[in-house]
C-alpha positions in Angstrom: 117.8 -133.4 -24.2 118.1 -129.8 -25.4 119.0 -128.9 -28.9 122.3 -127.2 -29.3 120.8 -125.0 -32.0 117.4 -124.9 -33.6 116.9 -125.7 -37.2 114.3 -124.2 -39.5 112.2 -126.3 -41.9 111.3 -124.7 -45.2 109.5 -125.8 -48.4 112.0 -127.1 -51.0 111.7 -128.1 -54.6 109.0 -130.8 -55.1 107.6 -130.0 -51.6 110.4 -131.7 -49.7 111.4 -130.3 -46.3 115.0 -129.3 -45.8 116.5 -128.9 -42.4 119.9 -128.5 -40.8 120.3 -130.3 -37.5 123.1 -129.0 -35.3 122.8 -131.8 -32.7 120.9 -133.1 -29.7 121.7 -132.5 -26.1 120.9 -134.7 -23.3 120.8 -131.9 -20.8 122.6 -133.0 -17.7 119.8 -132.3 -15.2 119.6 -134.9 -12.4 118.8 -137.9 -14.5 117.7 -136.4 -17.8 116.5 -139.2 -20.1 117.6 -140.1 -23.6 115.9 -141.3 -26.7 114.8 -144.9 -27.1 115.5 -147.4 -29.7 113.6 -149.0 -32.6 113.5 -151.7 -35.1 114.2 -150.6 -38.7 113.0 -151.2 -42.2 116.5 -152.4 -43.0 118.1 -152.9 -46.4 120.5 -155.4 -44.9 120.6 -157.7 -41.8 120.0 -155.9 -38.5 123.5 -155.3 -37.0 122.2 -155.6 -33.5 122.2 -152.8 -30.9 122.8 -149.5 -32.7 125.0 -146.8 -31.2 124.4 -143.1 -31.3 126.7 -140.3 -30.1 124.9 -137.0 -29.7 125.8 -133.5 -30.7 128.0 -134.3 -33.7 128.9 -132.1 -36.6 128.5 -133.7 -40.0 132.3 -133.6 -40.5 132.9 -135.9 -37.5 130.5 -138.7 -38.6 133.1 -140.7 -40.5 135.4 -140.7 -37.5 132.5 -141.7 -35.2 131.5 -144.5 -37.7 135.1 -145.9 -37.4 134.5 -146.2 -33.7 131.3 -148.2 -34.3 128.7 -145.5 -34.1 126.0 -146.3 -36.7 123.1 -144.0 -35.9 123.1 -140.2 -36.4 120.7 -137.5 -35.4 119.5 -135.4 -38.4 116.7 -133.3 -39.7 114.0 -134.5 -42.1 116.2 -133.8 -45.1 116.6 -136.6 -47.6 119.9 -135.2 -48.9 121.4 -135.2 -45.4 120.2 -138.7 -44.7 121.6 -140.0 -48.0 125.0 -138.4 -47.1 125.4 -140.4 -43.9 128.3 -142.9 -43.8 127.6 -146.2 -45.4 125.8 -148.7 -43.3 124.4 -146.1 -40.9 120.9 -144.8 -40.3 119.1 -141.7 -39.2 117.2 -140.7 -36.1 115.1 -137.8 -37.4 114.5 -134.9 -35.1 111.0 -133.4 -35.3 110.3 -132.9 -31.7 110.0 -130.3 -28.9 111.8 -129.6 -25.6 109.9 -129.8 -22.3 106.8 -127.7 -23.0 108.1 -125.8 -26.1 106.8 -125.8 -29.6 107.4 -128.8 -31.8 109.9 -128.3 -34.6 107.2 -129.2 -37.1 103.5 -128.6 -36.7 101.3 -131.7 -37.2 100.6 -131.1 -40.9 104.3 -130.5 -41.8 105.2 -133.5 -39.6 102.8 -135.8 -41.3 104.1 -134.7 -44.7 107.7 -135.4 -43.6 106.8 -138.8 -42.3 105.0 -139.7 -45.6 108.0 -138.4 -47.6 110.5 -140.6 -45.6 108.2 -143.5 -44.9 109.9 -145.8 -47.4 113.4 -144.6 -46.9 115.4 -147.6 -45.7 117.9 -145.4 -43.9 115.4 -143.9 -41.5 115.6 -145.6 -38.1 113.0 -143.6 -36.2 111.6 -140.2 -35.3 112.7 -138.2 -32.2 109.4 -136.8 -31.0 110.1 -135.0 -27.7 113.0 -134.1 -25.5 112.4 -134.2 -21.8 108.6 -133.6 -21.8 107.3 -132.4 -18.5 103.7 -133.6 -18.0 103.2 -131.6 -14.8 104.1 -128.3 -16.5 102.4 -129.1 -19.8 99.5 -131.5 -19.2 98.7 -131.9 -22.9 102.1 -133.1 -23.9 101.2 -136.8 -23.7 98.4 -136.4 -26.2 100.7 -134.3 -28.5 103.3 -137.1 -28.5 100.7 -139.8 -29.0 99.3 -137.9 -32.1 102.7 -137.9 -33.6 103.5 -141.4 -32.7 100.3 -142.6 -34.3 101.3 -140.7 -37.4 104.5 -142.6 -37.6 102.8 -146.0 -37.0 100.1 -145.2 -39.6 102.3 -143.9 -42.4 105.8 -145.4 -41.7 105.3 -148.9 -40.1 108.7 -150.2 -39.1 110.0 -146.8 -38.2 109.8 -146.0 -34.5 108.4 -143.3 -32.4 111.0 -142.2 -29.9 111.3 -139.7 -27.0 113.7 -138.9 -24.2 112.4 -138.8 -20.6 114.1 -137.3 -17.6 113.4 -138.1 -14.0 110.4 -135.9 -13.9 107.2 -137.8 -13.5 107.2 -140.7 -16.1 103.8 -142.3 -15.3 101.7 -139.8 -17.4 104.0 -140.7 -20.4 103.5 -144.5 -20.1 103.2 -146.5 -23.3 99.4 -146.6 -23.4 99.3 -142.8 -23.0 101.9 -141.8 -25.6 102.1 -144.8 -27.9 105.9 -144.4 -28.0 108.0 -147.4 -29.1 111.2 -146.5 -27.3 112.5 -144.3 -24.5 115.9 -143.2 -23.3 117.2 -142.9 -19.8 120.3 -141.0 -18.8 121.4 -141.0 -15.2 124.8 -139.3 -15.0 126.7 -140.9 -12.1 130.0 -139.1 -12.2 129.8 -135.7 -10.5 132.3 -133.1 -9.5 133.5 -133.3 -5.9 133.5 -137.1 -5.9 136.3 -139.4 -7.0 133.9 -142.3 -7.6 130.7 -142.6 -9.7 127.3 -143.4 -8.1 126.2 -146.3 -10.3 123.2 -146.9 -8.0 121.7 -143.9 -9.9 121.4 -146.1 -12.9 119.4 -148.7 -11.0 117.2 -146.0 -9.5 116.2 -144.5 -12.9 115.5 -147.9 -14.4 113.4 -148.7 -11.4 111.5 -145.5 -11.9 110.8 -146.4 -15.5 109.8 -149.9 -14.5 107.2 -148.5 -12.1 105.9 -146.1 -14.7 105.0 -149.1 -16.9 107.9 -149.2 -19.4 109.1 -152.6 -20.4 112.9 -153.1 -20.4 112.8 -153.7 -24.1 111.7 -150.1 -24.6 114.6 -148.7 -22.6 117.8 -147.2 -24.1 120.9 -146.7 -21.9 122.7 -143.3 -22.1 126.3 -143.3 -21.1 128.1 -140.3 -19.6 130.9 -139.3 -21.8 131.1 -135.6 -20.8 132.3 -133.4 -18.1 131.9 -129.7 -17.3 135.4 -128.4 -16.4 135.4 -126.1 -19.5 131.8 -125.1 -19.9 130.5 -121.6 -19.4 127.5 -122.8 -17.5 126.9 -125.8 -15.2 129.8 -127.4 -13.4 128.1 -130.3 -11.7 129.5 -133.3 -13.7 133.0 -134.5 -14.5 134.4 -136.7 -17.2 134.6 -140.4 -16.0 137.9 -142.3 -16.2 138.1 -145.1 -18.6 137.6 -147.6 -15.8 134.6 -145.8 -14.5 133.0 -145.7 -18.0 133.6 -149.4 -18.3 131.9 -149.9 -14.9 129.0 -147.8 -16.2 128.7 -149.9 -19.3 128.7 -153.1 -17.2 126.0 -151.8 -14.9 123.8 -151.0 -17.8 124.5 -154.4 -19.4 123.2 -156.1 -16.2 119.9 -154.1 -16.4 119.3 -153.8 -20.1 121.6 -156.3 -21.8 120.1 -156.2 -25.3 118.8 -152.7 -26.0 117.9 -151.8 -29.6 120.0 -148.6 -29.2 122.4 -147.0 -26.8 123.6 -143.4 -26.6 126.8 -141.7 -25.7 126.3 -138.2 -24.4 128.1 -136.2 -25.6 130.3 -136.3 -28.7 130.6 -132.6 -29.3 131.0 -129.6 -27.1 128.0 -127.6 -25.8 129.0 -124.3 -24.4 126.7 -124.3 -21.4 126.5 -128.1 -20.6 129.2 -130.3 -22.0 132.9 -129.8 -22.2 135.1 -131.8 -22.3 133.3 -134.6 -24.3 133.9 -137.9 -26.1 135.4 -136.0 -29.0 138.2 -134.9 -26.7 138.7 -138.1 -24.8 141.1 -140.0 -27.0 143.9 -140.4 -24.5 145.7 -137.1 -25.4 146.0 -133.7 -23.6 145.4 -135.3 -20.2 142.0 -136.8 -21.1 141.2 -140.5 -20.6 140.9 -142.7 -23.6 137.1 -143.1 -23.5 137.0 -143.5 -27.3 138.9 -146.8 -26.9 136.4 -148.0 -24.3 133.5 -147.2 -26.6 135.2 -148.7 -29.7 135.4 -152.0 -27.8 131.9 -151.7 -26.5 130.4 -150.9 -30.0 132.3 -153.8 -31.6 130.6 -156.3 -29.4 127.6 -157.2 -31.5 124.5 -157.8 -29.4 121.1 -158.9 -30.8 118.5 -156.6 -29.4 115.3 -157.6 -27.8 112.2 -156.9 -29.9 111.0 -153.5 -28.8 107.5 -154.3 -30.0 105.1 -151.4 -30.5 103.3 -149.0 -28.2 100.8 -148.2 -30.8 97.2 -148.5 -29.7 98.3 -149.5 -26.3 99.2 -153.0 -27.4 102.0 -153.2 -24.9 100.8 -154.3 -21.5 103.5 -152.2 -20.0 104.2 -154.7 -17.3 107.9 -154.8 -17.9 109.3 -158.0 -19.2 112.7 -157.9 -17.7 116.1 -157.5 -19.0 116.2 -160.3 -21.4 112.8 -159.8 -23.1 109.9 -162.1 -23.2 110.7 -163.8 -26.5 107.1 -163.8 -27.7 105.5 -165.1 -24.4 102.9 -162.3 -24.3 101.8 -160.5 -21.1 103.1 -161.9 -17.8 100.7 -163.8 -15.6 102.6 -162.6 -12.5 104.4 -159.2 -12.2 106.0 -158.5 -8.9 108.2 -155.5 -8.1 108.0 -155.8 -4.3 106.5 -152.4 -3.7 105.3 -151.7 -0.2 106.5 -153.3 3.0 104.9 -156.8 2.9 104.2 -159.6 0.4 100.8 -160.1 -1.1 99.5 -163.4 0.4 97.6 -164.0 -2.8 100.9 -164.3 -4.6 103.4 -165.6 -2.0 103.8 -168.0 0.8 106.5 -167.3 3.4 108.5 -170.2 4.8 108.7 -170.8 8.5 110.4 -174.0 9.5 113.1 -173.1 12.1 113.4 -176.7 13.4 113.9 -178.4 10.0 117.0 -180.5 9.8 117.7 -179.4 6.2 117.6 -175.7 5.3 116.0 -174.4 8.5 114.1 -171.1 7.8 112.3 -168.5 9.8 109.6 -166.0 8.8 111.7 -163.3 10.4 114.3 -163.7 7.6 111.9 -162.5 5.0 111.3 -158.7 4.6 110.3 -156.3 1.9 111.6 -152.7 1.7 112.9 -150.3 -0.9 111.2 -152.1 -3.8 113.0 -155.4 -3.0 112.5 -158.7 -1.3 115.2 -159.5 1.3 116.0 -163.0 2.5 118.5 -162.7 5.3 120.7 -165.5 6.6 121.8 -164.8 10.2 121.7 -166.0 13.8 118.2 -165.7 15.2 118.2 -166.1 19.0 121.5 -167.9 18.5 120.3 -170.3 15.8 121.6 -170.1 12.3 118.5 -169.7 10.0 117.6 -168.3 6.7 114.5 -167.6 4.7 112.4 -168.3 1.6 109.2 -167.7 -0.2 107.1 -169.7 -2.8 104.8 -168.4 -5.5 101.2 -169.5 -5.2 101.1 -170.0 -9.0 101.8 -173.6 -10.1 101.7 -174.4 -13.8 103.0 -177.0 -16.3 105.3 -175.2 -18.7 106.0 -171.5 -18.9 108.7 -168.9 -18.4 110.1 -167.7 -15.0 112.4 -164.6 -14.7 114.0 -163.3 -11.5 116.4 -160.3 -11.0 118.5 -161.1 -8.0 121.9 -160.6 -6.2 123.5 -162.1 -3.1 126.0 -161.1 -0.4 129.2 -163.2 -0.3 129.4 -165.4 2.8 130.0 -169.1 3.7 127.1 -171.2 4.9 124.3 -170.0 2.6 123.1 -170.7 -0.9 121.0 -168.2 -2.9 118.5 -170.2 -5.1 115.8 -169.6 -7.7 114.1 -172.9 -8.5 110.9 -174.6 -9.5 109.3 -177.0 -7.0 106.4 -179.4 -7.6 102.9 -178.4 -6.5 102.8 -181.8 -4.7 106.2 -183.4 -4.3 106.1 -187.0 -5.4 102.6 -186.8 -6.7 102.6 -187.7 -9.6 106.4 -187.4 -9.7 109.5 -186.1 -7.9 111.1 -183.2 -9.8 113.0 -180.0 -9.3 114.6 -177.3 -11.6 117.2 -174.9 -10.3 117.9 -172.1 -12.6 120.2 -170.3 -10.2 121.8 -172.1 -7.3 124.6 -169.9 -6.0 126.3 -172.1 -3.3 129.8 -170.7 -4.0 130.6 -168.5 -0.9 132.2 -165.9 -3.2 129.0 -165.8 -5.4 131.2 -166.0 -8.6 129.6 -169.2 -10.0 126.1 -170.7 -10.1 124.8 -174.2 -10.6 122.0 -175.1 -13.0 120.2 -178.4 -12.4 117.2 -180.5 -13.4 116.1 -183.5 -11.2 113.5 -186.1 -11.9 112.3 -189.4 -10.5 112.4 -191.4 -7.2 116.2 -192.0 -7.6 116.8 -188.2 -8.0 118.4 -188.5 -11.4 120.0 -185.2 -12.3 121.8 -183.2 -14.9 123.6 -180.0 -14.3 126.0 -177.3 -15.4 128.2 -174.7 -13.7 128.3 -171.2 -15.1 130.6 -168.3 -14.2 128.8 -165.1 -13.2 129.3 -162.6 -10.3 126.1 -162.8 -8.3 127.2 -160.1 -5.8 126.0 -157.9 -8.6 122.5 -157.8 -10.1 121.7 -160.7 -12.4 118.6 -161.5 -14.3 118.1 -165.3 -14.4 115.3 -167.0 -16.5 114.0 -170.4 -17.3 111.9 -171.5 -20.3 110.2 -174.8 -19.6 108.4 -176.3 -22.6 107.5 -179.8 -23.8 110.7 -179.9 -25.9 113.1 -179.0 -23.1 114.6 -176.5 -20.7 116.4 -173.3 -21.6 118.4 -171.4 -19.0 119.3 -167.7 -19.3 121.5 -165.3 -17.4 121.3 -161.6 -18.3 119.7 -162.4 -21.6 122.4 -164.9 -22.6 121.4 -168.5 -23.2 123.8 -170.5 -21.0 122.3 -174.0 -21.2 119.7 -175.9 -23.2 118.7 -179.4 -21.9 116.5 -181.7 -23.9 117.4 -185.0 -22.2 115.1 -187.3 -20.2 115.8 -185.9 -16.7 113.1 -183.2 -16.5 109.5 -182.8 -15.2 106.8 -184.3 -17.4 103.6 -184.5 -15.4 103.6 -182.2 -12.4 102.8 -178.5 -12.2 105.7 -176.5 -10.8 105.9 -173.2 -8.9 108.7 -170.7 -8.3 110.6 -170.7 -5.0 113.2 -168.1 -3.9 115.4 -169.2 -1.1 118.5 -168.0 0.8 119.3 -171.5 2.2 121.4 -172.3 5.3 123.3 -175.3 4.1 125.3 -176.5 7.1 123.6 -179.9 6.8 126.1 -180.6 3.9 129.0 -180.8 6.4 131.3 -178.5 8.4 132.8 -177.1 5.2 129.4 -175.7 4.2 128.6 -174.0 7.5 128.9 -170.4 8.7 132.5 -169.7 9.7 134.6 -166.8 11.0 134.7 -165.1 7.6 130.9 -165.0 7.3 129.3 -161.6 7.8 126.7 -161.3 10.6 124.1 -161.0 7.9 124.2 -162.6 4.4 121.3 -161.2 2.3 119.8 -162.4 -1.0 118.0 -159.5 -2.6 115.3 -159.9 -5.3 114.3 -156.8 -7.3 111.5 -158.3 -9.5 109.8 -161.5 -10.7 108.0 -162.2 -13.9 106.1 -165.4 -14.7 104.5 -166.2 -18.0 102.1 -169.0 -18.9 102.7 -171.2 -21.9 100.4 -170.4 -24.9 97.0 -172.0 -24.5 97.1 -173.2 -28.1 100.2 -175.3 -27.4 102.4 -173.3 -29.7 106.0 -172.8 -28.8 107.1 -169.1 -28.2 110.3 -168.0 -29.9 113.1 -167.9 -27.4 114.6 -164.6 -26.6 117.5 -163.7 -29.0 121.0 -164.7 -27.9 123.8 -162.2 -28.0 126.5 -163.2 -30.5 129.4 -161.5 -28.8 130.6 -161.1 -25.2 129.9 -157.8 -23.6 132.8 -156.8 -21.4 132.8 -157.3 -17.7 130.6 -159.3 -15.4 128.7 -161.3 -18.0 128.4 -165.1 -17.8 131.4 -166.9 -19.1 131.7 -167.6 -22.8 133.3 -170.9 -22.1 131.4 -174.1 -22.6 129.6 -174.9 -19.3 131.4 -177.5 -17.2 130.1 -181.0 -17.5 130.9 -181.5 -13.9 127.7 -181.7 -11.8 128.2 -179.9 -8.4 126.1 -180.9 -5.5 122.5 -179.8 -6.1 120.4 -177.9 -3.6 117.9 -179.8 -1.4 115.3 -177.1 -1.1 112.4 -179.1 0.3 110.2 -176.0 0.7 108.0 -176.3 3.7 105.8 -173.2 3.6 103.4 -172.6 6.4 99.9 -171.7 5.1 
């Protein structure tokens, strides 16, 4: 993010610093990153995810507030902060760009933080804009020193920086003590009619690998083009439909951010024109303001961003829907490399099984993902599966997955007993996507010799990435999709005695009858992809973690249905995992 214009801090009456902030620029380099979000010392209930549009003159703030924007970039000037629209807060700029000098030296920065430490309208401190650790090796330590100053003098305000797609690993949480980061892949480029939304996945994956939990990440939405700039001409303004698709893709990856950003509101001569300020449906521009008004009105309770201070965050990445107080994961799997770790996983190989025949050949790892491929192997219809080696009684399991459409297969994430039938028969399916179109999933719990079961059907498009999760605690079962609580079951049909382990299966289901077999519409290969897995143990002291917050409004596009889950119980899966040691 480059500053549109520099501001100068000077001593004012009573020692206050006064500054004039012209605006922030998320420079549209290939994947320049944006600021991250923070919790606040609020003087009213937290409104949920906050919304920031960068590069805005003070005269446009009231208009932006009417569109739902409630966070504004300002200098460390109490008068400017107090003049913000009612109900909004300030992200205070005091940072540097790349390897440049900081806007305030450390002494002046400390004085500014102390002065604004108890101001309820300060949301956080913007400490650095696209720092490049390769070109300036000391930048991580400089950011950490300022982040520690915020944590020491203004607890509740957040240390925030923007990261681009330069090396992120040296800026990981335990190196910088940042609370929040921003990511800004810009998928809509000139010369292309479509937008490359896979760029969003790629940047989030890069941040995952650098050790940033999803709860720290802030989406940046492309609301600019470059048809009227004097400089770069690599990006174009998205259409309204393309912007909505971008919002949907981000929602699937980071459904409850503390903050999101629209870049850019105002013009920047070299980098951004036209922008969101122009895109109101007039003069040939798409009505992106209407898209963002609807997005901003959908109240979403953010995940707790926690704190990076002192390296308290394990940096493992807790997934899209937060860990809800579970602590550090016992298992963190991102499927790097080309093979599974045998200490973590067992691969199924039972090609002659009458139910769900599977072959080891169907299980592969590449591109940071696990692939389970249903296909004809030497003329025989087979699929694949794996099982976690960790069995435990109670805990939390989280899986990010998708599945190709195709008749004859069912993509499943479930818990299976360590020893089936000893001491009890049990099963919990927290995603069973039998529907050939992958537009619905079944949720089930089974228990007992008579296979008593309870279940629900939830609408969600699993041809796109979904994060499914299960909390299993003594009091009951809670099922999540993309951070949304879709079912809570506290009835008697649930495991009570047996340790359970995670199984991931792309099951061939022809045993259910001809209508469940591969047919002429089925692609040659039907693949279930898994991007990551996280497993948490239940607290050793027997306490109950707080569940992850539940969004209170529907985000548009591709989210699980708001309707009450069906009471109909579709046919459950019969996984019978038979791993070969």
